[in-house]
C-alpha positions in Angstrom: 41.5 10.4 27.9 37.8 11.1 27.5 35.6 13.8 29.0 33.2 13.4 31.8 30.7 16.2 32.2 29.3 16.5 35.6 26.1 18.5 35.6 26.1 19.3 39.2 28.6 18.8 42.1 27.6 20.7 45.2 26.1 23.6 43.2 28.8 23.6 40.5 27.3 23.2 37.0 29.0 22.4 33.7 32.3 21.3 35.3 34.3 19.4 32.6 37.0 17.0 33.9 39.3 14.7 31.9 38.5 11.0 32.7 40.8 8.0 32.7 39.1 4.6 32.6 41.1 1.9 34.3 40.5 -1.8 35.0 42.4 -3.8 37.6 42.5 -7.6 37.7 40.2 -9.1 40.3 39.0 -5.6 41.2 35.9 -3.6 40.6 36.0 -1.2 37.7 36.6 2.4 38.7 36.8 5.8 37.1 39.7 8.2 37.9 39.3 11.8 37.0 41.4 14.9 37.7 39.8 18.3 38.2 40.4 20.9 35.4 43.0 23.6 36.1 40.4 26.3 36.1 39.7 27.5 39.7 36.5 26.3 41.4 34.1 28.5 43.3 35.3 29.1 46.9 32.5 27.0 48.5 33.7 23.9 46.6 37.4 23.9 47.4 36.8 21.8 50.4 35.0 19.1 48.3 37.6 18.6 45.5 40.9 19.2 47.4 42.8 16.2 45.9 44.3 15.8 42.5 42.6 12.4 41.7 39.4 11.0 42.9 38.3 7.4 42.4 34.7 6.4 41.9 33.8 2.7 42.3 31.0 1.5 40.1 28.9 -1.5 41.0 28.4 -4.1 38.3 25.4 -3.5 36.1 22.3 -5.6 36.8 20.1 -6.8 34.1 16.7 -5.1 34.2 13.8 -7.4 34.9 10.4 -6.8 33.3 7.9 -5.6 35.8 4.5 -7.1 36.0 1.6 -4.7 35.0 -0.1 -3.4 38.0 -3.7 -4.3 38.4 -5.9 -1.3 38.4 -8.2 0.9 36.3 -5.5 1.4 33.6 -5.7 -2.3 32.6 -9.4 -2.7 32.9 -11.3 -3.7 29.7 -13.3 -0.5 29.7 -10.2 1.7 29.6 -8.6 -0.5 26.9 -11.6 -0.2 24.7 -11.7 3.5 25.2 -8.0 3.8 24.3 -8.6 1.7 21.1 -11.5 4.0 20.1 -9.4 7.1 20.7 -6.6 5.7 18.5 -9.1 4.8 15.8 -10.5 8.3 15.8 -6.9 9.7 15.6 -6.1 7.5 12.7 -9.3 8.4 11.0 -8.5 12.1 11.3 -5.3 11.5 9.4 -7.1 9.9 6.4 -7.6 12.3 3.6 -11.2 13.3 2.6 -10.6 11.9 -0.9 -9.7 8.5 0.5 -12.8 8.5 2.7 -15.0 9.5 -0.3 -13.5 6.8 -2.4 -14.2 4.1 0.2 -17.7 5.3 0.8 -18.5 5.2 -3.0 -17.0 1.7 -3.2 -19.2 0.5 -0.3 -22.3 2.0 -2.0 -21.5 0.4 -5.3 -21.0 -3.0 -3.7 -24.5 -2.7 -2.3 -25.8 -1.9 -5.8 -23.9 -4.7 -7.4 -25.1 -7.5 -5.2 -24.1 -11.1 -5.7 -27.2 -11.9 -7.8 -26.9 -8.9 -10.1 -27.1 -9.9 -13.8 -23.9 -8.0 -14.6 -21.9 -10.5 -12.5 -22.6 -13.4 -14.9 -21.4 -13.8 -18.5 -21.2 -16.6 -21.0 -18.1 -16.8 -23.2 -18.1 -18.9 -26.4 -16.5 -21.7 -24.5 -18.1 -21.7 -21.0 -20.0 -19.5 -18.6 -18.1 -17.4 -16.0 -18.9 -15.6 -12.8 -17.6 -12.2 -11.7 -17.0 -11.2 -8.1 -16.6 -7.6 -6.9 -14.3 -7.4 -4.0 -11.6 -5.3 -2.3 -7.9 -6.0 -2.4 -7.9 -7.4 1.1 -10.5 -10.1 0.8 -12.4 -12.3 -1.6 -15.5 -14.0 -0.5 -15.2 -16.8 -3.1 -11.6 -17.4 -2.1 -12.6 -17.8 1.6 -10.3 -15.0 2.7 -7.2 -16.5 1.1 -5.0 -13.9 -0.7 -5.7 -13.7 -4.5 -3.4 -10.8 -5.5 -0.5 -13.1 -6.3 -2.7 -14.9 -8.9 -3.6 -11.6 -10.4 0.1 -10.5 -10.4 1.0 -13.7 -12.3 -1.7 -13.0 -14.8 -0.3 -9.4 -15.3 3.2 -10.8 -16.0 1.8 -13.4 -18.4 -0.2 -11.0 -20.5 1.8 -7.8 -20.2 5.2 -8.7 -18.8 7.0 -8.2 -22.2 5.4 -4.7 -22.5 6.6 -3.7 -19.0 10.1 -4.9 -19.7 10.3 -3.1 -23.0 9.3 0.2 -21.3 11.5 2.6 -19.5 9.6 1.7 -16.3 10.6 -2.0 -16.4 8.9 -4.9 -14.6 9.1 -4.7 -10.8 6.7 -7.3 -9.2 7.1 -6.0 -5.6 6.2 -2.4 -6.5 3.3 -3.6 -8.7 2.0 -5.8 -5.8 2.2 -2.9 -3.4 0.1 -0.8 -5.8 -2.4 -3.5 -6.1 -2.8 -3.7 -2.3 -4.2 -0.2 -2.1 -7.2 -0.3 0.2 -9.3 1.8 -2.2 -8.8 -0.5 -5.1 -11.8 -2.6 -6.3 -11.5 -5.9 -8.2 -13.7 -7.7 -10.7 -12.5 -11.3 -10.5 -13.4 -13.7 -13.3 -13.8 -17.4 -12.5 -15.4 -20.3 -14.2 -19.0 -20.9 -13.2 -20.2 -24.1 -11.6 -21.8 -26.4 -14.1 -23.7 -29.7 -13.9 -21.3 -32.4 -12.9 -23.7 -35.3 -12.7 -21.6 -37.0 -15.4 -18.8 -38.6 -13.4 -16.7 -39.0 -16.6 -16.4 -35.2 -16.9 -14.0 -33.6 -14.5 -15.5 -30.7 -12.5 -14.1 -27.3 -13.4 -11.9 -25.4 -11.0 -14.1 -22.6 -9.8 -11.4 -21.0 -7.7 -8.9 -20.2 -10.4 -8.8 -16.6 -11.5 -9.1 -16.5 -15.3 -9.1 -12.7 -15.6 -9.7 -9.5 -13.7 -10.2 -5.8 -13.9 -9.2 -3.4 -11.2 -10.5 0.2 -10.8 -10.6 3.0 -8.2 -12.6 6.1 -7.4 -10.1 8.9 -7.5 -9.3 12.5 -8.6 -6.5 11.5 -11.0 -7.5 13.8 -13.9 -4.8 16.5 -14.2 -5.0 19.4 -14.5 -8.6 19.1 -13.2 -7.5 17.7 -9.8 -10.9 18.5 -8.3 -12.8 16.4 -10.7 -13.6 12.8 -9.6 -13.2 10.0 -12.1 -13.2 6.2 -12.1 -9.7 5.1 -13.1 -9.3 1.6 -14.6 -5.9 0.3 -13.6 -5.7 -3.2 -15.0 -7.6 -5.4 -17.5 -6.2 -8.9 -18.1 -7.7 -12.1 -19.5 -6.3 -15.5 -20.3 -6.1 -16.3 -24.0 -9.1 -18.7 -23.9 -11.3 -15.8 -22.8 -10.3 -13.2 -25.3 -12.3 -12.2 -28.3 -15.6 -13.1 -26.8 -16.7 -9.7 -25.4 -15.8 -10.4 -21.8 -13.2 -7.5 -21.7 -15.8 -5.1 -22.9 -18.3 -6.4 -20.4 -15.8 -5.8 -17.5 -15.2 -2.2 -18.7 -19.0 -1.6 -18.8 -19.2 -2.6 -15.1 -16.5 -0.1 -14.2 -18.4 2.6 -16.2 -21.6 1.6 -14.4 -19.7 2.1 -11.1 -19.1 5.7 -12.2 -22.6 6.4 -13.3 -24.1 5.1 -10.1 -22.0 7.6 -8.1 -22.8 10.5 -10.5 -19.3 10.5 -12.0 -19.1 11.4 -15.7 -15.6 10.2 -16.7 -13.6 7.0 -16.8 -9.9 6.8 -17.5 -7.4 4.0 -18.2 -3.8 3.5 -19.3 -2.6 1.3 -22.1 0.9 0.5 -23.5 1.6 2.2 -26.8 2.7 -1.1 -28.4 -0.5 -2.9 -27.3 -2.3 -2.2 -30.6 -5.2 -4.7 -29.9 -6.1 -3.2 -26.6 -5.9 0.3 -28.1 -8.3 -0.6 -30.9 -10.7 -2.1 -28.4 -10.7 1.0 -26.1 -11.2 3.3 -29.1 -14.1 1.1 -30.3 -15.6 1.6 -26.8 -15.4 5.4 -27.1 -12.0 6.1 -25.3 -9.8 8.8 -26.7 -6.3 10.0 -25.9 -6.6 12.2 -22.8 -5.0 15.7 -22.5 -2.9 14.5 -19.6 -1.3 11.7 -21.6 2.5 12.0 -21.9 3.7 13.6 -25.2 5.9 11.9 -27.7 9.5 13.0 -27.8 11.6 14.2 -30.8 15.3 13.2 -30.7 17.5 14.0 -33.7 14.5 14.3 -36.0 13.0 11.0 -34.9 9.7 10.8 -33.1 9.9 8.6 -30.0 6.5 7.5 -28.9 5.7 7.5 -25.2 5.7 4.1 -23.5 2.0 4.4 -22.6 -1.1 6.4 -23.4 -3.7 7.7 -21.0 -7.2 7.5 -22.5 -10.5 8.9 -21.2 -14.2 8.6 -21.9 -17.0 11.1 -21.2 -20.0 9.1 -20.0 -23.6 10.0 -21.0 
């Protein structure tokens, strides 16, 4: 037995009745219910005077999609107006810090135009070009996604460090972090050279040989109101290391801070990556106050997995 609650029967509200569902062969389904033993109001005695009432239900019909009615609701003008209203509503949900970060990124992209001298560099082996772009689109890559190439480069250069840390290596989470709309990328590719000699194979100018990613943010605890440029990733293939390219990429990120009146840059480095730590120290970076402290367990000092370093810019 189940309960059928009838909200209103001839002025009677909240009348609960036990229900018995029955099905007869070759017959329409019906519901049989018996009124509860509690007395009904006098004006309803003539309605429910029997002990069992049968309700016949018609078979359910499948709902058909109705065509949109032509009218002002579906006119292009109303549709555009609705889109603009939704856009303003979404914009109001965006934090002021995110808007400020995107505005600064757009202004720096105007400063660092395609022909800017900072976007070209010559390594000991061959010249390279540097492209400044957002996470969503690369002009050189013709709109094709490039973050997967960067992710592979991270795993190649720092995969062992990630796996040795308590954080571990999680490609999906790392890719999600890299897809942040406020993240800016400096992509390194091989520059085009004279290929008049048919015996020499033309270089692949689409392959990403290295990159640096950074963001305008307020990530400087406990000074949460202070804006900084945070360098998230710096990765180069082996053939590009030791030639000054990594230092050059960092100098571009520092210039991004200076152009916006920001006086501090920050970055994170694995504690076991001694070569990178020495490079950052040579460039003027020091261990920041917000860097995680080492732990002492049974008289042993356990160094933190990573170090946060900062630099005050002139």
